[in-house]
C-alpha positions, 0 to 999 in steps of 0.5 A, a space after each residue: 336450308 342447310 343448318 349447321 352447329 360446329 362443335 368443340 372447345 375453344 382452340 378447336 379451329 371453329 373459326 377457321 373452318 367455319 369462314 371455308 364452310 360459309 363461302 362453300 355452302 353460302 350461309 351466314 355465319 353466327 360466331 357468338 363470340 365474335 358478336 358479342 365482343 363487336 357489341 362490347 367494343 361498340 359500347 352497345 347496352 348487349 356489349 357492356 351487359 356482357 363484357 364484364 361476364 366474358 372477361 372472366 371466361 364464363 358464358 353470356 346470359 341466354 337472353 343477350 344470345 337470343 337477342 343477337 342471333 335474332 339480329 344476325 338472322 334477320 341481316 340474312 334473309 338470302 342465305 342457304 342456312 346458317 353455321 353457328 360457332 359457340 351455339 349452343 353451349 348449354 342444353 337450355 341453349 340448345 332447345 332455344 336454337 330449335 325455337 329459333 329455327 322453328 320459327 324460320 319454318 327450318 331446323 338443324 341440320 347436322 352437329 360436328 364435333 372437331 376433337 382436339 387433344 387438351 394440350 394442343 388446345 391450350 398451345 393454339 389458345 396461348 398461341 393465338 393469344 399472342 397475336 388476337 388481342 382477346 382479353 380471355 386468350 391468356 394463361 390465367 383464363 384458359 383453364 377456367 374457358 376449357 373447364 367450362 366447356 367440360 363441365 357444361 357445353 359437354 353435355 350438348 353432344 349427348 344432347 344431339 347424340 340422342 337425336 341422331 344428328 351428331 358426328 365427330 371428327 379429328 381436328 389433329 391435322 393441317 386445316 385443308 384436311 379437317 376442311 375436307 373431313 367436314 365437307 363428307 360429314 355435312 355431304 353425307 348428311 344432305 344425302 339423309 334429308 327428308 323431302 316431305 310433301 303434303 298433298 291436298 285437294 277436294 275429295 276426287 281431286 285425284 290426291 291417291 294418284 299423284 301421290 303414288 306416281 310422285 313417291 315412285 318417282 322420287 323414292 318417297 313413303 306414301 302415307 295415306 290416312 284413308 288407306 291405313 285407316 280402312 287397312 284397320 277397318 278390314 283387320 277389324 282392330 280397335 282403331 278400324 271399330 271406332 273409325 268405320 262409322 266416322 269414315 262412313 259419314 264422311 267425317 274426320 278421325 279422331 287425331 288420337 287413332 291417327 297419329 300413331 298409325 302415321 307415326 308407325 308408318 314413318 318409323 318402318 321406312 328409314 330409308 326412304 327419301 321422304 314421305 308424301 302426305 294424302 290425308 293428313 293434315 286435314 285441319 290446323 291442329 293436325 298440321 301443327 301435329 305434323 310439324 312436331 311429328 316430323 321435328 322430333 325425327 329431325 326434318 320438316 314439311 318441305 313443300 305443300 301441293 294444293 290440286 284444284 279441280 272445278 266442283 262440277 268435274 269433282 262431282 263427275 269424278 266421285 259419280 264414276 268412281 262410284 260405278 268401279 272396283 275402287 269406289 268407297 263406301 262414301 261415294 255411294 251417297 251424294 249427301 255424304 259427298 257434299 258433307 265431305 266436300 263442306 267439311 273440306 271447306 270449313 276444316 281443310 281450307 285453313 290448312 292452305 294459309 297455313 302453309 301459304 305463311 310459311 311460304 310453302 303452299 303452292 297450287 296445280 291445275 288438277 285437269 287433264 290427263 294424269 300425266 299433264 297433271 303429274 307434269 305439273 306437280 313434279 315441277 313443285 317438288 323439284 323446286 322443294 329437293 334444290 331448296 333442301 338439298 
């Protein structure tokens, strides 16, 4: 989804620009100021609660804002994303917005600040007040509103600057020129959106082979926890020493050992179009960890694909691999193979349910040639690309 915060003080032109953007990108418009005024006019409970505060040029309470936004989101289930105008106005509200978007299995794409000189802002607001009928578009309130913005909302800009998804455009131009500048920033943001694929499947399902093929086709970085841990074992690192006995028995290596390896690998590839994860997450806790890790970097899991192969064929494949140079130490024992399969059933299959609940789960038939499986797999990757771009 494309989720935008349009940022700037009163009079900067957010409403005008928002109307053009929501039509162009098929977004739902969440203008908290407009929604509050509608509630006041309708005499609702929220309107009565917020009316007096708004008339003084002050910010409405956070719980009021959350109720309004949730109401608006629920009314727009089929849009490509949301454009927020007037929210967040404080750092606390920035955290609230992250939580709201996380519940929708998405995140904020970009925050764009429109900058206009202070004298021009005052002129625009007072001019608008002649026809708007808004009781806060008057000379008595305008300076209070601009001061409120400087004291509370400007800190939100620093919050997003530190997260790397904040940019600024010059709003001192005609509306069409400003709109063009906004779209240029949004298009640049869309090109930076990561495609993150989680590949699941029992041992022997061909995850490694398929993950490498997908990574090459879509310029994704292949992240295999098994591969990274085997590298640590070869290099005789402290992580390797702790991981080796666990892996030999077919167990799941401690999250505290795996997480720094994954985070480091992601940070090494900022140029990538995204990441394909094989061998992680292997349990529900790791699914939460991956969500948190990607959210920290302004991203999320795009899709999860489960490669399904009958149990007998899995055993055949692992038996064949045990006789090749690419064999793993845990391929040599039928007891270890069966233990790994049992662990997968108990620990990893629930991860599929986790992604089903997020509407990100897909399955493909893992039988046939690697090219046939790859074609099936790419269909779901292509769909995910379309959704995020």
